[in-house]
C-alpha positions in Angstrom: 3.8 14.4 1.4 4.3 10.7 2.3 5.3 8.1 -0.3 3.1 5.1 -0.8 5.6 3.0 1.1 5.6 5.4 4.0 1.8 5.4 4.1 1.8 1.5 4.1 4.3 1.6 7.1 2.0 3.9 9.0 -1.0 1.6 8.3 1.0 -1.4 9.4 2.0 0.3 12.6 -1.6 1.3 13.4 -2.7 -2.3 12.7 0.2 -3.6 14.9 1.4 -5.7 11.9 4.8 -6.4 10.5 6.0 -6.5 6.9 6.4 -10.3 7.4 2.7 -10.6 8.4 1.6 -8.6 5.3 3.9 -10.6 3.1 2.2 -13.8 4.4 -1.2 -12.4 3.7 -0.1 -11.6 0.2 1.4 -15.0 -0.4 4.9 -13.6 -1.0 8.2 -13.5 1.0 9.2 -10.9 3.5 12.3 -10.3 1.4 10.3 -9.7 -1.8 7.9 -7.3 -0.2 10.7 -5.5 1.7 12.6 -5.0 -1.6 9.5 -3.5 -3.3 8.9 -1.2 -0.4 12.6 -0.2 -0.2 12.5 0.8 -3.9 9.0 2.4 -3.4 8.2 0.4 -6.6 4.5 -0.1 -6.1 2.0 -0.4 -8.9 -1.6 0.6 -8.5 -2.5 -3.1 -8.7 0.0 -3.7 -5.8 -1.6 -1.0 -3.7 -5.1 -2.3 -4.4 -4.1 -5.9 -3.4 -2.4 -4.6 -0.2 -5.5 -2.7 0.8 -7.7 -5.7 0.1 -5.8 -8.0 2.4 -5.5 -5.2 5.0 -9.3 -4.7 4.9 -9.0 -1.0 4.0 -10.2 1.2 1.2 -8.0 2.3 -1.7 -8.8 5.5 -3.6 -7.0 7.6 -6.0 -8.6 10.6 -7.7 -7.5 13.3 -10.1 -9.6 16.4 -9.4 -10.0 18.9 -12.2 -10.6 22.7 -11.8 -14.4 22.2 -12.0 -14.2 19.5 -9.2 -14.8 16.6 -11.6 -13.1 13.5 -10.3 -11.3 11.2 -12.7 
């Protein structure tokens, strides 16, 4: 299973974007974003913001035995 950072790198590649370009959209430095990605230290709020600026959906679900999603 891919980590959140690995998934973001796949998305950036598919969108033909660099980490620097994503950092610019987020209003942060490439170094700061690269550090977060290197540590795979991403909060749910971080992921939501990244998806928002990338124009993609963010979804996380926990699915119980009876198929209820939380």
